[in-house]
N, C-alpha and C positions, 0 to 999 in steps of 0.2 A: 103546713109541711112538719114532719117529724123529724126532727135533730138528735143524733147520737152522739154525745160527746166523751163514749167511753174509752178509755186510756188516755185521757190527754188532761193537759194542764192548763188551768188559766192562771192568770195576776189581775186582781182589779184595785187598783187606787181608789180612792175617795167613796169604799163601798159602806161609808155608816149612813148613808142617804141618798133620796133621790134615785137618779140612773144610773150609780154606782152599784146602789143596793139591788134595784132590780134587775142588775147585768150579773150581779154575782148570783143571787136567786134562781135567775133564767140556767146560767151555766151550769150550776149544783143540779138544777131538775133534769138537765140534760145529759148528767152522768159524768161531766167534768170535778177534777179535783180542783178546787179554786182555793185561792189564796189572797187576802183581802188583806187590805190596810188601809188605813186612815187615822186621823189625830183621835180621833174621841172612840177609843179601845173599847169603851163600856158597850157602844154600840154592835160594836164587833163581835162581841161575844153575845151579844142578843142574837146577831146575825146569825151564827155558829149556831145557835141553840134551833133556830126557827128554820134552818133550810132542813128539805128535806136528804140532800146529799152529802158528798163531803166538804166541809170549809174549815180549811186554820185558818183563826183570826192571827195578825203579829203584831208586835207592838214598835210601831215606831222609833227611830232614833229620835236625839233634843235636834229641833230647827234650828237652835242656836248654835250647833254644836259644826265645827268646817274643819272637818280631817285633814283633806287635803292643800289647806289652807288658798282654797280659792279667793276669798274677800281679801286678804293680803296680797295676790297677782293681780285682781282686778284695778285693785286702789292705785297701786303701783304703775299700773302702764296707762291709768287715766290722768294720774297728776304727776307722771314724768320722774317721778323719785320713790320708792319704796318707803311706805310709810303705814306700820300695823295697825289694825285696828283698835 
């Protein structure tokens, strides 16, 4: 089968290796504009250069950031009292 994804946009997470990388390459080859995200940004830049289509590598936010305060809410509901991390 021959798929065409022209004028489509895709987001692939975990695209620095394995299935995520293969998926991003296949989508780009099929004509989609692909945004990729992963922790290893150096590999994403290499992926973008390797692709035959359009791939945009994005820089992830810090995994330790908690802009919405979710950890505090989870801990407060689990312990019965509000205790910030």
